[in-house]
C-alpha positions as a printed Julia matrix, in Angstrom:
78×3 Matrix{Float64}:
  9.99  -18.38  28.82
  6.91  -18.59  27.2
  6.74  -19.64  23.55
  4.05  -19.31  20.79
  3.18  -22.1   18.23
  1.7   -20.65  14.79
  0.41  -23.31  12.22
  0.07  -21.93   8.67
 -2.5   -24.06   6.91
 -5.32  -23.24   4.7
 -8.87  -24.89   4.45
 -9.22  -28.29   3.24
 -6.1   -29.66   4.35
 -6.01  -33.3    5.77
 -2.41  -32.88   6.67
 -3.36  -29.25   8.06
 -6.58  -31.03  10.01
 -4.01  -33.99  11.55
 -1.49  -30.9   12.43
 -3.92  -28.51  14.19
 -5.08  -31.71  16.56
 -1.75  -32.76  17.33
 -1.07  -28.91  17.78
 -3.97  -28.73  20.17
 -3.1   -31.76  22.64
  0.62  -31.54  22.74
  0.26  -27.98  23.16
 -2.43  -28.38  25.61
 -0.53  -30.48  27.76
  2.46  -28.32  27.82
  0.49  -25.05  28.32
  1.96  -22.87  25.11
 -0.83  -20.98  23.31
 -0.74  -21.83  19.57
 -2.52  -19.78  16.62
 -3.62  -21.16  13.24
 -3.01  -18.7   10.22
 -4.86  -19.78   6.77
 -2.04  -18.66   3.95
 -4.33  -18.38   1.33
 -5.61  -15.33   3.33
 -2.41  -13.53   2.32
 -0.71  -13.31  -0.91
  3.02  -13.17   0.69
  1.79  -15.99   2.76
  0.54  -18.18   0.5
  3.75  -17.36  -2.02
  5.86  -18.55   0.82
  3.97  -21.51   2.56
  1.75  -22.44  -0.21
  3.43  -25.66  -1.73
  4.58  -26.9    2.18
  1.51  -26.43   4.1
  1.01  -27.25   7.15
  4.29  -25.36   8.62
  4.62  -24.75  11.75
  6.64  -21.93  13.6
  7.75  -21.78  16.6
  8.22  -18.36  18.45
  8.0   -16.97  14.57
 11.03  -19.5   13.37
  9.86  -22.0   10.64
 10.49  -25.38  13.28
  8.44  -27.85  10.03
  6.46  -28.99   7.77
  4.08  -31.08   6.88
  3.95  -33.24   9.92
  4.5   -32.48  13.95
  7.35  -34.3   14.87
  6.43  -34.7   18.61
  9.57  -34.88  20.39
 11.25  -32.07  18.62
  8.33  -30.11  19.3
  8.47  -30.55  22.67
 12.02  -30.51  23.03
 11.77  -26.94  21.49
  8.96  -25.83  23.84
 10.6   -27.5   26.68
């Protein structure tokens, strides 16, 4: 099964930059596609995710926020 990971983030967010690096590494190792969405580009996204970024979605479902839990993410993608 092919998975897709989405990072909900915003500019000038240190935790978002850390999460982006971790997702690039983990998803790269596993061959999983991932993308990044800036929550500040859409009012609804900002309302839903604004205080919790970074938020990680796996196949469109919220998987976690604030940090990447590597073992848990690998299990979800395995």
